[in-house]
N, C-alpha and C positions, 0 to 999 in steps of 0.2 A: 081623686087627686091626693088623698092622704093615705093611700095604701102603700104597697111595696115600692111602687115606681114614683113615689112622691117627688123626688129630686129631678126627675126628667121633665117636669112641668115648669121648673124654675131655672133661671140663669144663675149659676153658682157665683156668689160674690162674697168672698171671704171678708173683704173690707166692711161690708154691710153687717155681717154677723158680729164683727168686732164692735161696731157702733151699738148694736142691739145689746150686747153684753154690758157695755158701759152705761146703758140706759136702765138696765134692770133694777139697780138699787134705787134709782130715782122713781121708777114706777112703784116699787114696793113702799117707798116712803110716802108717795101720794096716797096710797091706800091707808097707811098708818095715820097720816095727818087728816084725811078727809072722809074715810070710810070706803066701803066696798063698791060704792057707785063709781068710783074712779076706774075700777077694773071693768065694770059693765060698760062704761063709756069707751074704754079702750077696745073692747071686743066689738062693739057696734061700729066704731070707726075702722077697725081692721077688716071686718067683713065687707063693709061698703067700699073701702079702698081697694081691697084685693079683687072684689067682684068687678069693679070698674076697669082695672087693668087687665083682668082675665078676658073680659069682653073684647077689648082692643087687641090683645095678644092672639086670641083665637081668630079674629077677623084678618089679621095680617100674618098669621101663621108664624108667630114667634113666641118665645118663652116669657113667662112672667118674671120680672126682675125682683130679686129679693129686696131691692131698695124700697119697694112699696110698703114693706113692713116698717122700715125706718121712718118713712114719711108719715105713716099712720100713727106711730108712737109719738113722734115729735109734735105732730099736730094736736094729738090728744093732750099732751103735756102742756100745751099753751092755752088750754081751755080752763075756765073755772069749773069746779066739780059739779055745779048744779046745771050746767049747760044741757038743754033738752037733747035727747038722743037724736031726734030727727034733724035738728039743726047741725049737730056734729056730723051726721051722715051726709047731709047735703054739702057741708063744707069740704069734706075729703073727696067726695065725688067731683066737685068743682075743681079742687086743687089738682087731682090726678088728670082730669080731662083737659083743663085749660092751662095748667102749669107744666104739663108733661106730654100728654098724648098729641096735642095739636102741633107740637114741635117735632113729632116723630118717635116719641117714646124715650126710654132711658138712654142717657148719654147725649141727648140732643136738646134738652130743655135749657132755656135761658134763665128761668127763674126757679127758685126753690119751691117745689110743689107744696110742701107743708106750710110755707109762708103765704103762698097764693091762697090756700084754703083758709088760713087764719085771717088774712086781710079781707077775704070775701065775707065771711061770717061777721067779722068786726064791723064792717060797713053796712051789711044788709040786716043783721040782727044785733044792733048795738046794746040793747038792754041786758040780755043775758051775759054779755061779755064786759059790761062796764058798770053795772049797778048791783047785780045779785052775786054776793060772795058768801063763803062759808067760813065758820070759825075753825081754827086749827085745833085738833084734838091731841093733847099731850099726855104723858104718863102711860101706865099700862091698863088696858090693852090699846089705848089710843083709839083710832078710828076702826080698829079691827073688830070691835064689838058693835058696830053700827053700820047701817046702809049708807048714810050720809050725815055729816055733822050739821049742827044747827046753822040755819041761814042767817045772814046779817045784811041789812040794807043801809044802815047808818054810815055816813061818810067817815065818822070818827073811828069806825072799825073796819074800813075797807083796806085796800092794798097800801103798802108804804108810800108809793109814789102819789096815789090819789090823796092820801092824808096830808102829805107835804104840800101838794098844790092847793088844797082847800084850807088848811090850817097853819102850814109852816112848821108843823111838828115832825121831828125825825124819829123813826123807829130806832131802837137800840141796835148796835152792831151785833151783840150776842144773839138777839132774836133773829136777825137776818141770816146769821151764820148757821144757826141750828134749824131754823124753819118755823119759828113761833110767830108767823105772820100770815095773814090771809093773802090769797092771790091765786094765780093759775096753778094747776096741779104740779107742774115740774119746776116752778120758779122759786119755791119757798126756801129750800135749804141750799145756801151757797157752798157749804162744805162738801156736800155730795156732788154738786156740779163741778167744783174744782178737782175733786178726786177723779171724776170721770174724764176731765180734760187732761190731767196728768197721764191717765191710762191711755188715752187716744194718742197723745204725743209719744209715749213710750212705744206704742205699737206702730208708730209712723203712719197713722191713719188720718189724722187731722193736722193741718198746717199750724205750727206754733207761730209762724210769722204773721198770719192773719190774726190770731188771737192777740198777740203782742201789739200789732198795729191798731186794733180796736181799742185796747187799753190806753195806748199812747195818745191816740187821737182824742179819745173821750177825756182822759185825765188832763191833757194839755189845754183844751178849750174850756172845759168846765172850771179848771183851776184859774184860768185867766178871767173868765166872766165872774166867778165867785169872788175872786180877789178884787174885782172892780165894783163889787157891791150889788150885783144883779140878784134881786130877791127871788127871781124865778128859778135860779140855779142853786141846787143844794151843794154841800161840800162834796168833792170828788169821791171820797171813800164811801159815803152813803149812796151816791149815784151808781157806783160799781156794783155794790151788793144788793141793790134794790131794782125792781122793775124789769127783771129778766135780761139784763145786759150780759151777765156771765153765761146764761143759758144760750142766748143768741150768738154770742161770740164763739162759744165752743162747739155748738151743734149745728147752728144754722149758717153762719157766715163761712164756715169751713167746708161746706158742701163742695166736693171736688168738681162737680159738673158746672155749677153756676158761678164759681169763683175763678179768678185769673189762674193761669198755669205757670207764669214766670215768677221767679223768686222776688224780683223787684216789684212786680205787679201785685203780689200778695201783700206786701208792706203798704203800698199805696191804697189798695182796696180796703185793708183793715183800718188804716187811719181815716179814710173817707167815711166809713161806717161809724166810727167813733165820733167824728165831728158832726155828722148829720144827726146822730142820736141826740147829742146835746142840744142842737138847734130845735129839733122837733119837741123834745121834752120841755124845753124852756119857753118856746114862743108859739107853738102850735096848739091845737085843741086837744091833742092826745097826750095822756100822762106818761105813756111808755116811750114809743118812738123807735125802738130797736127794730121792730118788724118792718116798718116803712123804710128805715135807713138801709137795711140789707137788700130789700127789693130795689131801691134806687141804685145801690151799688151793683146789684146784679146786671142792671141795664148797662152800666159802664164797664163791666168786667172785660168784654171782648176788646173794647176801645183801649183800655189800659194795657192789655197785652200787646196790641198792635203798636201802641206808642212806645212801649219798652223795647220791643223787637226792632222798631224803626230807629230808635236811638242807638241801640247796640250796633246795628248795621252801619249807621252813620259814623260812629266812633271807629269801627273796624276799617271802614273805607278811608277815613281821614288818616288813621295810623299807617295804613298801607301806602297811601299817597305820600305821606311825609317821609316814610322810610325809603320810598322809591326816589324821591327828590334828593335825599341825603346820599343815597348810593350813587 
């Protein structure tokens, strides 16, 4: 598969390669922050995900989609660095199988496979994904000189969102921007995520309408609730830069297969994700919320497009009828 005829085994997807390029700095940063185990975790997930899709592709005589690499990278970056390899492997197998292959393969999935994988391991193996975190390594050489950074279990040193929920203390904006906070592999540095988002928009690979919609929906509701004195809701600026909201908005919500196709639908979809994220973060058991918000919005994506198209048709017919009466 990896010889001279490597490409003949894969469906060529330039868009997916662009996404992979945008993710490379974040992958490298995860190694710097948490150690070489991050790379090992990625390799395990990649092999398991590729193997799962290859089995189905061979069975149905079709090529493996390059999207499987994107799903594997995204899923890995949503995991804490200490996640057991076997749990990560099971997660991506489940995500590719039940988030993609059961619907007929690439281009037919309703849900984002990486998020299906993340939701499965989050619910099935909660401890590794909600309790065991690793310290961030800064300075030179950072995590490049170790397999994995020191583990921490204390809530006072967990992720920014968990700390806020338990103590009400907010991490500093500078730490959130640079990446000096514990968390999942790809969520720590807001600056790198924003740069990746700008790159994807420039390449016209990801929908800026969805990204903007998420921020509008999230900022609008969180500002309202925060202004009304809800202690469960942090200030909107902290909420945007903590808990993986930016990562989800840029890489997960904009998945072209599971998101709406109409321009108006993308705005509605993005706003819905932002609103639901605020509600889950503030009033559900989960400190994050972005993952479940996107999966819920995935469910409504086809309906949103149907509604938008039906409204456009109605407006067009009404205009034609009005013009006909006038004439």
